[in-house]
N, C-alpha and C positions, 0 to 999 in steps of 0.2 A: 156180060160185066167185064173192063179193061182190066182191074186188077190195080187200076189207081187211087188213091184216096182222096175224098171228096174234096179239100183243100190243093189237089194236083191243081188245077185250073184256076185256083183264086189267085191271083195280081198281088202282089206284092208293093205296101207303098213305101217308096224309099221316104219319104215326105218324112213320116214319122218316124224313123230306124235314126237308132242313135249312130252308124258309121256313117250315112250320109253328109255330102257336106256340098257348096256350091264352090266353084274354084274361080282364079280368077283368069281363064284360057276362055277365049272367049271362044275357040273350036269345041272345046273338050268342058263342057262347063257345070258337069255333075260328074261328083266322084262316091267313091265307098273307100271308107278306110279299111271296112274287114276285109275287103278284098286288094287295096293295094292299085288302086287303077281309076284312071280320068275316062268319062265318055260322051260324047253328044246326049247317047238317051238316058233316059232311068238306068241304071246301074241293074235292076230288079232286072229288065227287059234285057240286057247283055248277059245276064247268068241263066236266063232260062233258054233263050234263042244255042246260047255256048253249052250247058250242059244238059239240056232238055229238063234240067225240073227246077222246082222256083228257088228262088235264094232262100240257104238256109241260115243264113246270120245273121234275120231280122232281128234285134233288140229296138223294143218300141222303147220310144224317150220318155224320160222322165220330165212331166212337166211339171216348173215351181210355180207356187201362186207369186201376185204380184202384190206389191204393199205401196199402193199408192203411184 
């Protein structure tokens, strides 16, 4: 046993996070408001590669219902 949690290798889906946004920058089209950076890759991948741990700032978006 490695001591890591079962969720350690679980990929964080930035598209479902309220901090994720799409930028106007063609070179760096994905951004994270929580960490304050833009990237060519999904922010969760950058965080995992940089820190070795999954993103700890993920907050699931609240989807509002559509009225016709």
